VEXDOTOR-542368 format. One record per residue: z negated, x negated, y of N, C-alpha, C in turn. Coordinates in steps of 0.2 Angstrom, whole numbers, plus 5000, padded with zeros to 4 digits. Atoms other than C-alpha are relative to their C-alpha. Layout:
BEGIN
<atom n_z="Z" n_x="X" n_y="Y" ca_z="Z" ca_x="X" ca_y="Y" c_z="Z" c_x="X" c_y="Y"/>
...
This chain:
BEGIN
<atom n_z="4999" n_x="5007" n_y="5001" ca_z="5015" ca_x="5131" ca_y="5001" c_z="5002" c_x="4996" c_y="5006"/>
<atom n_z="4998" n_x="5004" n_y="4994" ca_z="5016" ca_x="5117" ca_y="5014" c_z="5005" c_x="4995" c_y="4998"/>
<atom n_z="4994" n_x="5005" n_y="5001" ca_z="5032" ca_x="5107" ca_y="5015" c_z="5000" c_x="4995" c_y="5006"/>
<atom n_z="5000" n_x="5005" n_y="4995" ca_z="5034" ca_x="5091" ca_y="5026" c_z="5007" c_x="4999" c_y="5002"/>
<atom n_z="4994" n_x="5001" n_y="4997" ca_z="5049" ca_x="5089" ca_y="5037" c_z="5000" c_x="4995" c_y="5005"/>
<atom n_z="4999" n_x="5005" n_y="4995" ca_z="5055" ca_x="5075" ca_y="5048" c_z="5001" c_x="5003" c_y="5006"/>
<atom n_z="4999" n_x="4997" n_y="4993" ca_z="5053" ca_x="5079" ca_y="5066" c_z="5005" c_x="4995" c_y="5004"/>
<atom n_z="4995" n_x="5004" n_y="4996" ca_z="5066" ca_x="5074" ca_y="5079" c_z="4998" c_x="5002" c_y="5008"/>
<atom n_z="5002" n_x="4998" n_y="4993" ca_z="5066" ca_x="5075" ca_y="5098" c_z="5001" c_x="5008" c_y="5002"/>
<atom n_z="4999" n_x="4993" n_y="4999" ca_z="5072" ca_x="5093" ca_y="5097" c_z="4993" c_x="5004" c_y="4998"/>
<atom n_z="5007" n_x="4997" n_y="5002" ca_z="5054" ca_x="5097" ca_y="5089" c_z="4995" c_x="4998" c_y="5005"/>
<atom n_z="5005" n_x="5002" n_y="4996" ca_z="5045" ca_x="5090" ca_y="5104" c_z="4996" c_x="5006" c_y="5003"/>
<atom n_z="5004" n_x="4994" n_y="4998" ca_z="5041" ca_x="5108" ca_y="5111" c_z="4995" c_x="5002" c_y="4994"/>
<atom n_z="5004" n_x="4998" n_y="5005" ca_z="5033" ca_x="5112" ca_y="5094" c_z="4994" c_x="4995" c_y="4999"/>
<atom n_z="5005" n_x="5005" n_y="5000" ca_z="5023" ca_x="5096" ca_y="5094" c_z="4995" c_x="5001" c_y="5005"/>
<atom n_z="5004" n_x="4999" n_y="4994" ca_z="5017" ca_x="5099" ca_y="5111" c_z="4996" c_x="5007" c_y="4999"/>
<atom n_z="5004" n_x="4994" n_y="5001" ca_z="5012" ca_x="5117" ca_y="5106" c_z="4994" c_x="4999" c_y="4996"/>
<atom n_z="5005" n_x="5001" n_y="5004" ca_z="5002" ca_x="5111" ca_y="5092" c_z="4994" c_x="4996" c_y="5003"/>
<atom n_z="5005" n_x="5004" n_y="4997" ca_z="4993" ca_x="5098" ca_y="5102" c_z="4996" c_x="5004" c_y="5005"/>
<atom n_z="5003" n_x="4996" n_y="4995" ca_z="4989" ca_x="5110" ca_y="5116" c_z="4995" c_x="5005" c_y="4997"/>
<atom n_z="5004" n_x="4995" n_y="5003" ca_z="4982" ca_x="5122" ca_y="5104" c_z="4994" c_x="4997" c_y="4996"/>
<atom n_z="5005" n_x="5003" n_y="5004" ca_z="4972" ca_x="5110" ca_y="5094" c_z="4995" c_x="4996" c_y="5004"/>
<atom n_z="5004" n_x="5004" n_y="4996" ca_z="4965" ca_x="5098" ca_y="5107" c_z="4993" c_x="5003" c_y="5003"/>
<atom n_z="5006" n_x="4997" n_y="4997" ca_z="4953" ca_x="5110" ca_y="5116" c_z="4994" c_x="5001" c_y="4995"/>
<atom n_z="5005" n_x="4998" n_y="5005" ca_z="4944" ca_x="5115" ca_y="5100" c_z="4998" c_x="4993" c_y="4997"/>
<atom n_z="5001" n_x="5006" n_y="5003" ca_z="4945" ca_x="5097" ca_y="5093" c_z="4995" c_x="4996" c_y="5004"/>
<atom n_z="5003" n_x="5005" n_y="4996" ca_z="4938" ca_x="5088" ca_y="5108" c_z="4996" c_x="5003" c_y="5005"/>
<atom n_z="5004" n_x="4996" n_y="4994" ca_z="4930" ca_x="5102" ca_y="5119" c_z="4993" c_x="4998" c_y="5000"/>
<atom n_z="5007" n_x="5002" n_y="4999" ca_z="4912" ca_x="5097" ca_y="5114" c_z="4999" c_x="4993" c_y="5001"/>
<atom n_z="5001" n_x="5007" n_y="5000" ca_z="4915" ca_x="5078" ca_y="5115" c_z="5003" c_x="4997" c_y="5006"/>
<atom n_z="4997" n_x="5002" n_y="4994" ca_z="4926" ca_x="5076" ca_y="5130" c_z="5000" c_x="5005" c_y="5006"/>
<atom n_z="5000" n_x="4995" n_y="4995" ca_z="4927" ca_x="5084" ca_y="5147" c_z="5007" c_x="5003" c_y="5001"/>
<atom n_z="4994" n_x="4996" n_y="4999" ca_z="4940" ca_x="5097" ca_y="5151" c_z="5005" c_x="4995" c_y="5004"/>
<atom n_z="4996" n_x="5004" n_y="4996" ca_z="4947" ca_x="5084" ca_y="5164" c_z="5003" c_x="4995" c_y="4996"/>
<atom n_z="4997" n_x="5006" n_y="5004" ca_z="4949" ca_x="5070" ca_y="5151" c_z="5005" c_x="5003" c_y="4995"/>
<atom n_z="4995" n_x="4997" n_y="5004" ca_z="4957" ca_x="5082" ca_y="5139" c_z="5007" c_x="5001" c_y="5003"/>
<atom n_z="4994" n_x="4998" n_y="4996" ca_z="4970" ca_x="5088" ca_y="5152" c_z="5004" c_x="4993" c_y="5001"/>
<atom n_z="4997" n_x="5006" n_y="4998" ca_z="4973" ca_x="5070" ca_y="5157" c_z="5003" c_x="4997" c_y="4994"/>
<atom n_z="4997" n_x="5004" n_y="5006" ca_z="4976" ca_x="5063" ca_y="5139" c_z="5006" c_x="5004" c_y="4997"/>
<atom n_z="4994" n_x="4996" n_y="5003" ca_z="4987" ca_x="5078" ca_y="5134" c_z="5006" c_x="4999" c_y="5005"/>
<atom n_z="4994" n_x="5001" n_y="4995" ca_z="4998" ca_x="5075" ca_y="5150" c_z="5002" c_x="4993" c_y="4999"/>
<atom n_z="4998" n_x="5007" n_y="5001" ca_z="4998" ca_x="5056" ca_y="5146" c_z="5004" c_x="4999" c_y="4993"/>
<atom n_z="4997" n_x="5001" n_y="5007" ca_z="5002" ca_x="5057" ca_y="5127" c_z="5005" c_x="5005" c_y="4998"/>
<atom n_z="4995" n_x="4995" n_y="5003" ca_z="5011" ca_x="5073" ca_y="5125" c_z="5005" c_x="5003" c_y="5005"/>
<atom n_z="4995" n_x="4998" n_y="4996" ca_z="5022" ca_x="5074" ca_y="5140" c_z="5007" c_x="4999" c_y="4996"/>
<atom n_z="4993" n_x="5000" n_y="5004" ca_z="5040" ca_x="5077" ca_y="5133" c_z="5003" c_x="4993" c_y="5001"/>
<atom n_z="4997" n_x="5007" n_y="5000" ca_z="5046" ca_x="5060" ca_y="5140" c_z="4996" c_x="4995" c_y="4996"/>
<atom n_z="5004" n_x="5005" n_y="5004" ca_z="5032" ca_x="5051" ca_y="5132" c_z="5001" c_x="5001" c_y="4993"/>
<atom n_z="4998" n_x="4999" n_y="5007" ca_z="5035" ca_x="5059" ca_y="5115" c_z="5007" c_x="4998" c_y="4998"/>
<atom n_z="4993" n_x="5002" n_y="5002" ca_z="5053" ca_x="5056" ca_y="5116" c_z="5001" c_x="4992" c_y="5000"/>
<atom n_z="5000" n_x="5008" n_y="5000" ca_z="5050" ca_x="5037" ca_y="5120" c_z="4997" c_x="4998" c_y="4994"/>
<atom n_z="5003" n_x="5002" n_y="5007" ca_z="5038" ca_x="5036" ca_y="5105" c_z="5005" c_x="5001" c_y="4994"/>
<atom n_z="4995" n_x="4999" n_y="5005" ca_z="5052" ca_x="5043" ca_y="5094" c_z="5006" c_x="4996" c_y="5000"/>
<atom n_z="4993" n_x="5003" n_y="4999" ca_z="5067" ca_x="5034" ca_y="5101" c_z="4999" c_x="4993" c_y="5001"/>
<atom n_z="5000" n_x="5007" n_y="4999" ca_z="5061" ca_x="5017" ca_y="5106" c_z="4993" c_x="4997" c_y="4998"/>
<atom n_z="5007" n_x="5002" n_y="5001" ca_z="5042" ca_x="5016" ca_y="5101" c_z="4999" c_x="4999" c_y="4992"/>
<atom n_z="5001" n_x="5001" n_y="5007" ca_z="5045" ca_x="5015" ca_y="5082" c_z="4995" c_x="5005" c_y="4997"/>
<atom n_z="5004" n_x="4995" n_y="5003" ca_z="5035" ca_x="5031" ca_y="5079" c_z="5004" c_x="5005" c_y="4996"/>
<atom n_z="4997" n_x="4995" n_y="5004" ca_z="5040" ca_x="5043" ca_y="5065" c_z="4995" c_x="5006" c_y="5000"/>
<atom n_z="5004" n_x="4994" n_y="4999" ca_z="5034" ca_x="5061" ca_y="5067" c_z="5002" c_x="5004" c_y="4994"/>
<atom n_z="4998" n_x="4995" n_y="5005" ca_z="5033" ca_x="5074" ca_y="5053" c_z="4996" c_x="5006" c_y="5001"/>
<atom n_z="5003" n_x="4994" n_y="4999" ca_z="5029" ca_x="5092" ca_y="5054" c_z="4998" c_x="5003" c_y="4993"/>
<atom n_z="5002" n_x="4996" n_y="5006" ca_z="5019" ca_x="5102" ca_y="5041" c_z="5002" c_x="5007" c_y="5001"/>
<atom n_z="4997" n_x="4993" n_y="4999" ca_z="5028" ca_x="5119" ca_y="5038" c_z="4997" c_x="5004" c_y="4995"/>
<atom n_z="5002" n_x="4995" n_y="5004" ca_z="5020" ca_x="5134" ca_y="5031" c_z="5005" c_x="5006" c_y="5000"/>
<atom n_z="4994" n_x="4995" n_y="5000" ca_z="5035" ca_x="5145" ca_y="5027" c_z="5004" c_x="4997" c_y="5006"/>
<atom n_z="4996" n_x="5002" n_y="4994" ca_z="5044" ca_x="5144" ca_y="5044" c_z="4996" c_x="4998" c_y="5006"/>
<atom n_z="5004" n_x="5001" n_y="4994" ca_z="5029" ca_x="5140" ca_y="5055" c_z="4997" c_x="4993" c_y="4999"/>
<atom n_z="5003" n_x="5007" n_y="5000" ca_z="5024" ca_x="5122" ca_y="5060" c_z="4993" c_x="5001" c_y="5001"/>
<atom n_z="5008" n_x="4999" n_y="5000" ca_z="5005" ca_x="5121" ca_y="5057" c_z="4997" c_x="4993" c_y="5001"/>
<atom n_z="5003" n_x="5007" n_y="4999" ca_z="5002" ca_x="5102" ca_y="5060" c_z="5006" c_x="4995" c_y="5000"/>
<atom n_z="4995" n_x="5005" n_y="5000" ca_z="5010" ca_x="5086" ca_y="5063" c_z="4996" c_x="4993" c_y="4999"/>
<atom n_z="5003" n_x="5007" n_y="5001" ca_z="5007" ca_x="5067" ca_y="5060" c_z="5006" c_x="4996" c_y="5003"/>
<atom n_z="4995" n_x="5005" n_y="4998" ca_z="5015" ca_x="5052" ca_y="5069" c_z="4997" c_x="4993" c_y="4997"/>
<atom n_z="5002" n_x="5006" n_y="5003" ca_z="5015" ca_x="5035" ca_y="5061" c_z="5005" c_x="4994" c_y="5002"/>
<atom n_z="4995" n_x="5006" n_y="4998" ca_z="5022" ca_x="5017" ca_y="5064" c_z="4999" c_x="4995" c_y="4994"/>
<atom n_z="5000" n_x="5005" n_y="5005" ca_z="5026" ca_x="5006" ca_y="5049" c_z="5000" c_x="4993" c_y="5003"/>
<atom n_z="5000" n_x="5007" n_y="4998" ca_z="5023" ca_x="4987" ca_y="5050" c_z="4997" c_x="4999" c_y="5007"/>
<atom n_z="5004" n_x="5000" n_y="4993" ca_z="5011" ca_x="4990" ca_y="5065" c_z="4998" c_x="4993" c_y="5001"/>
<atom n_z="5002" n_x="5007" n_y="4997" ca_z="5009" ca_x="4974" ca_y="5075" c_z="5002" c_x="4995" c_y="4995"/>
<atom n_z="4997" n_x="5005" n_y="5005" ca_z="5020" ca_x="4965" ca_y="5062" c_z="4996" c_x="4998" c_y="4994"/>
<atom n_z="5005" n_x="5001" n_y="5006" ca_z="5007" ca_x="4967" ca_y="5048" c_z="5002" c_x="5005" c_y="4995"/>
<atom n_z="4998" n_x="4995" n_y="5005" ca_z="5009" ca_x="4976" ca_y="5032" c_z="4995" c_x="5007" c_y="5000"/>
<atom n_z="5004" n_x="4994" n_y="4998" ca_z="5000" ca_x="4991" ca_y="5040" c_z="5004" c_x="5005" c_y="5003"/>
<atom n_z="4997" n_x="4995" n_y="4997" ca_z="5005" ca_x="5008" ca_y="5044" c_z="4995" c_x="5004" c_y="5004"/>
<atom n_z="5004" n_x="4998" n_y="4995" ca_z="4997" ca_x="5015" ca_y="5059" c_z="5001" c_x="5008" c_y="5001"/>
<atom n_z="5000" n_x="4993" n_y="4999" ca_z="4993" ca_x="5034" ca_y="5060" c_z="4998" c_x="5001" c_y="5008"/>
<atom n_z="5002" n_x="5000" n_y="4993" ca_z="4994" ca_x="5037" ca_y="5079" c_z="4998" c_x="5007" c_y="5002"/>
<atom n_z="5002" n_x="4993" n_y="4998" ca_z="4992" ca_x="5056" ca_y="5079" c_z="5000" c_x="5004" c_y="4993"/>
<atom n_z="5001" n_x="4995" n_y="5006" ca_z="4986" ca_x="5069" ca_y="5066" c_z="4997" c_x="5006" c_y="5002"/>
<atom n_z="5003" n_x="4994" n_y="4997" ca_z="4983" ca_x="5087" ca_y="5072" c_z="5003" c_x="5006" c_y="4996"/>
<atom n_z="4999" n_x="4994" n_y="5004" ca_z="4982" ca_x="5103" ca_y="5062" c_z="4998" c_x="5006" c_y="5004"/>
<atom n_z="5002" n_x="4994" n_y="4997" ca_z="4981" ca_x="5120" ca_y="5070" c_z="4993" c_x="5002" c_y="4998"/>
<atom n_z="5007" n_x="4998" n_y="5002" ca_z="4963" ca_x="5126" ca_y="5070" c_z="4999" c_x="5005" c_y="4995"/>
<atom n_z="5001" n_x="4995" n_y="5006" ca_z="4966" ca_x="5141" ca_y="5059" c_z="5003" c_x="4998" c_y="4994"/>
<atom n_z="4997" n_x="5002" n_y="5007" ca_z="4975" ca_x="5130" ca_y="5046" c_z="4995" c_x="4994" c_y="4998"/>
<atom n_z="5004" n_x="5006" n_y="5002" ca_z="4961" ca_x="5116" ca_y="5045" c_z="4996" c_x="5002" c_y="4994"/>
<atom n_z="5004" n_x="4999" n_y="5006" ca_z="4952" ca_x="5114" ca_y="5029" c_z="5004" c_x="5003" c_y="4994"/>
<atom n_z="4996" n_x="4997" n_y="5005" ca_z="4967" ca_x="5120" ca_y="5019" c_z="5004" c_x="4995" c_y="4996"/>
<atom n_z="4996" n_x="5005" n_y="5004" ca_z="4974" ca_x="5103" ca_y="5013" c_z="5006" c_x="4997" c_y="5004"/>
<atom n_z="4994" n_x="5002" n_y="4996" ca_z="4987" ca_x="5101" ca_y="5027" c_z="4999" c_x="4993" c_y="5002"/>
<atom n_z="5001" n_x="5007" n_y="4998" ca_z="4980" ca_x="5085" ca_y="5034" c_z="5001" c_x="4995" c_y="4994"/>
<atom n_z="4999" n_x="5005" n_y="5006" ca_z="4979" ca_x="5077" ca_y="5016" c_z="5008" c_x="5000" c_y="4998"/>
<atom n_z="4993" n_x="5000" n_y="5002" ca_z="4997" ca_x="5082" ca_y="5013" c_z="5004" c_x="4996" c_y="5005"/>
<atom n_z="4996" n_x="5004" n_y="4995" ca_z="5003" ca_x="5074" ca_y="5029" c_z="4998" c_x="4993" c_y="4999"/>
<atom n_z="5002" n_x="5007" n_y="5002" ca_z="4993" ca_x="5058" ca_y="5025" c_z="5004" c_x="4998" c_y="4994"/>
<atom n_z="4996" n_x="5002" n_y="5006" ca_z="5002" ca_x="5058" ca_y="5008" c_z="5007" c_x="4998" c_y="5002"/>
<atom n_z="4994" n_x="5002" n_y="4998" ca_z="5018" ca_x="5058" ca_y="5017" c_z="5000" c_x="4993" c_y="5004"/>
<atom n_z="5001" n_x="5007" n_y="4997" ca_z="5012" ca_x="5043" ca_y="5028" c_z="5000" c_x="4995" c_y="4995"/>
<atom n_z="5001" n_x="5005" n_y="5005" ca_z="5007" ca_x="5034" ca_y="5012" c_z="5007" c_x="4999" c_y="4997"/>
<atom n_z="4993" n_x="5001" n_y="5003" ca_z="5025" ca_x="5037" ca_y="5005" c_z="5004" c_x="4996" c_y="5005"/>
<atom n_z="4996" n_x="5004" n_y="4995" ca_z="5033" ca_x="5030" ca_y="5021" c_z="4997" c_x="4993" c_y="5000"/>
<atom n_z="5003" n_x="5007" n_y="5000" ca_z="5021" ca_x="5015" ca_y="5020" c_z="5003" c_x="4996" c_y="4994"/>
<atom n_z="4997" n_x="5003" n_y="5006" ca_z="5027" ca_x="5012" ca_y="5002" c_z="5007" c_x="4997" c_y="5001"/>
<atom n_z="4993" n_x="5002" n_y="4999" ca_z="5045" ca_x="5011" ca_y="5007" c_z="5001" c_x="4994" c_y="5005"/>
<atom n_z="5000" n_x="5005" n_y="4996" ca_z="5040" ca_x="4998" ca_y="5020" c_z="4996" c_x="4994" c_y="4997"/>
<atom n_z="5004" n_x="5005" n_y="5003" ca_z="5029" ca_x="4988" ca_y="5008" c_z="4993" c_x="4999" c_y="5004"/>
<atom n_z="5006" n_x="5000" n_y="4997" ca_z="5014" ca_x="4992" ca_y="5019" c_z="4994" c_x="5001" c_y="4995"/>
<atom n_z="5006" n_x="5000" n_y="5005" ca_z="4997" ca_x="4990" ca_y="5010" c_z="4994" c_x="5003" c_y="5003"/>
<atom n_z="5006" n_x="4998" n_y="4997" ca_z="4985" ca_x="4997" ca_y="5022" c_z="5002" c_x="5006" c_y="5005"/>
<atom n_z="4999" n_x="4994" n_y="4995" ca_z="4984" ca_x="5014" ca_y="5032" c_z="4994" c_x="4999" c_y="5005"/>
<atom n_z="5005" n_x="5001" n_y="4995" ca_z="4975" ca_x="5012" ca_y="5049" c_z="5001" c_x="5006" c_y="5005"/>
<atom n_z="5000" n_x="4995" n_y="4995" ca_z="4970" ca_x="5025" ca_y="5062" c_z="4994" c_x="4999" c_y="5005"/>
<atom n_z="5006" n_x="5000" n_y="4995" ca_z="4958" ca_x="5027" ca_y="5077" c_z="4998" c_x="5007" c_y="5000"/>
<atom n_z="5003" n_x="4993" n_y="4999" ca_z="4946" ca_x="5042" ca_y="5078" c_z="4994" c_x="4999" c_y="5005"/>
<atom n_z="5006" n_x="5000" n_y="4995" ca_z="4934" ca_x="5046" ca_y="5092" c_z="4994" c_x="5000" c_y="4996"/>
<atom n_z="5006" n_x="5001" n_y="5004" ca_z="4917" ca_x="5041" ca_y="5086" c_z="4996" c_x="5006" c_y="4999"/>
<atom n_z="5003" n_x="4993" n_y="5001" ca_z="4911" ca_x="5059" ca_y="5088" c_z="5004" c_x="5005" c_y="4998"/>
<atom n_z="4996" n_x="4995" n_y="5002" ca_z="4925" ca_x="5068" ca_y="5081" c_z="4998" c_x="5002" c_y="4993"/>
<atom n_z="5002" n_x="4998" n_y="5006" ca_z="4921" ca_x="5079" ca_y="5066" c_z="5005" c_x="4998" c_y="4994"/>
<atom n_z="4995" n_x="5002" n_y="5005" ca_z="4937" ca_x="5073" ca_y="5057" c_z="4998" c_x="4994" c_y="4997"/>
<atom n_z="5003" n_x="5006" n_y="5003" ca_z="4927" ca_x="5057" ca_y="5054" c_z="4998" c_x="5001" c_y="4992"/>
<atom n_z="5002" n_x="4998" n_y="5007" ca_z="4920" ca_x="5065" ca_y="5038" c_z="5006" c_x="5001" c_y="4996"/>
<atom n_z="4994" n_x="4999" n_y="5004" ca_z="4937" ca_x="5070" ca_y="5032" c_z="5003" c_x="4994" c_y="4998"/>
<atom n_z="4997" n_x="5006" n_y="5001" ca_z="4944" ca_x="5053" ca_y="5034" c_z="4996" c_x="4996" c_y="4994"/>
<atom n_z="5004" n_x="5003" n_y="5005" ca_z="4929" ca_x="5046" ca_y="5024" c_z="5001" c_x="5003" c_y="4993"/>
<atom n_z="4999" n_x="4996" n_y="5006" ca_z="4931" ca_x="5059" ca_y="5011" c_z="5006" c_x="4998" c_y="4996"/>
<atom n_z="4994" n_x="5002" n_y="5004" ca_z="4949" ca_x="5053" ca_y="5007" c_z="5001" c_x="4993" c_y="5000"/>
<atom n_z="5000" n_x="5007" n_y="5002" ca_z="4945" ca_x="5035" ca_y="5006" c_z="5001" c_x="4995" c_y="5006"/>
<atom n_z="5000" n_x="5004" n_y="4994" ca_z="4945" ca_x="5028" ca_y="5024" c_z="4993" c_x="4997" c_y="5001"/>
<atom n_z="5007" n_x="5003" n_y="4999" ca_z="4931" ca_x="5016" ca_y="5029" c_z="5001" c_x="4997" c_y="5008"/>
<atom n_z="5000" n_x="5003" n_y="4993" ca_z="4926" ca_x="5010" ca_y="5047" c_z="5001" c_x="4993" c_y="4999"/>
<atom n_z="4998" n_x="5007" n_y="5000" ca_z="4934" ca_x="4993" ca_y="5050" c_z="4998" c_x="4997" c_y="5006"/>
<atom n_z="5002" n_x="5003" n_y="4993" ca_z="4928" ca_x="4991" ca_y="5068" c_z="5000" c_x="5006" c_y="5005"/>
<atom n_z="5000" n_x="4995" n_y="4995" ca_z="4926" ca_x="5000" ca_y="5084" c_z="5003" c_x="4997" c_y="5007"/>
<atom n_z="4998" n_x="5002" n_y="4994" ca_z="4934" ca_x="4999" ca_y="5101" c_z="5000" c_x="5005" c_y="5006"/>
<atom n_z="5000" n_x="4996" n_y="4994" ca_z="4933" ca_x="5006" ca_y="5119" c_z="5006" c_x="4999" c_y="5003"/>
<atom n_z="4993" n_x="5001" n_y="4997" ca_z="4950" ca_x="5009" ca_y="5127" c_z="5000" c_x="5003" c_y="5007"/>
<atom n_z="5000" n_x="4997" n_y="4993" ca_z="4951" ca_x="5011" ca_y="5146" c_z="5007" c_x="5003" c_y="5000"/>
<atom n_z="4993" n_x="4996" n_y="4999" ca_z="4965" ca_x="5024" ca_y="5148" c_z="5001" c_x="5002" c_y="5007"/>
<atom n_z="4998" n_x="4998" n_y="4993" ca_z="4964" ca_x="5025" ca_y="5167" c_z="4996" c_x="5006" c_y="5002"/>
<atom n_z="5003" n_x="4994" n_y="4997" ca_z="4957" ca_x="5038" ca_y="5179" c_z="4993" c_x="5000" c_y="4998"/>
<atom n_z="5008" n_x="5000" n_y="5002" ca_z="4939" ca_x="5033" ca_y="5174" c_z="4999" c_x="5002" c_y="4993"/>
<atom n_z="5001" n_x="4998" n_y="5007" ca_z="4942" ca_x="5038" ca_y="5156" c_z="5000" c_x="4995" c_y="4995"/>
<atom n_z="5001" n_x="5005" n_y="5006" ca_z="4937" ca_x="5029" ca_y="5140" c_z="5001" c_x="5003" c_y="4994"/>
<atom n_z="5000" n_x="4997" n_y="5007" ca_z="4942" ca_x="5032" ca_y="5122" c_z="4996" c_x="4996" c_y="4996"/>
<atom n_z="5005" n_x="5004" n_y="5004" ca_z="4928" ca_x="5027" ca_y="5111" c_z="5001" c_x="5002" c_y="4993"/>
<atom n_z="4997" n_x="4999" n_y="5007" ca_z="4935" ca_x="5025" ca_y="5094" c_z="4997" c_x="4996" c_y="4995"/>
<atom n_z="5000" n_x="5004" n_y="5006" ca_z="4932" ca_x="5019" ca_y="5077" c_z="5007" c_x="4998" c_y="4997"/>
<atom n_z="4993" n_x="5001" n_y="5003" ca_z="4946" ca_x="5010" ca_y="5069" c_z="4998" c_x="5000" c_y="4992"/>
<atom n_z="5001" n_x="4999" n_y="5007" ca_z="4947" ca_x="5016" ca_y="5051" c_z="5006" c_x="4998" c_y="4996"/>
<atom n_z="4995" n_x="5002" n_y="5004" ca_z="4957" ca_x="5009" ca_y="5037" c_z="4999" c_x="5002" c_y="4992"/>
<atom n_z="5000" n_x="4998" n_y="5007" ca_z="4962" ca_x="5014" ca_y="5019" c_z="5005" c_x="4995" c_y="4996"/>
<atom n_z="4995" n_x="5004" n_y="5004" ca_z="4970" ca_x="5002" ca_y="5006" c_z="5005" c_x="5005" c_y="4996"/>
<atom n_z="4995" n_x="4996" n_y="5004" ca_z="4986" ca_x="5009" ca_y="4998" c_z="5002" c_x="4996" c_y="4994"/>
<atom n_z="4997" n_x="5002" n_y="5007" ca_z="4994" ca_x="5007" ca_y="4981" c_z="4995" c_x="4998" c_y="4996"/>
<atom n_z="5004" n_x="5003" n_y="5005" ca_z="4986" ca_x="4997" ca_y="4968" c_z="4998" c_x="5004" c_y="4994"/>
């Protein structure tokens, strides 16, 4: 059974381990090895994660299967001062995908959203990521798209997806 626990700065090594195990399989067919390494270093460096947790307004949660962390999500309520909760990161270990872990983590995000009175869940997903089908299956729709220049000649080509909450 999967349980969700709130992550803190002491869990940064666990979050990094999951990201480094997940990203090559998730993005290996759609991004260059150089871009994957660049983005992991940029978004998952310990100081970057600590800043997201302590001053960036991001809340992190771990999915636990017994004593093993098998995935994580980070979210930010009241994103851009709107009644929207933004899912910044959602990664599940490759051997745990398809078992409902992502759904349970997003249910936790919806619970957080409710405590803040947020009415929409939003996330960005690479336009070629196979997770797109998962998000659509659980009620997200494409609300737009954006290309984000992240430096070093790299671009994030994302769909912006939204899901209404409550009602």
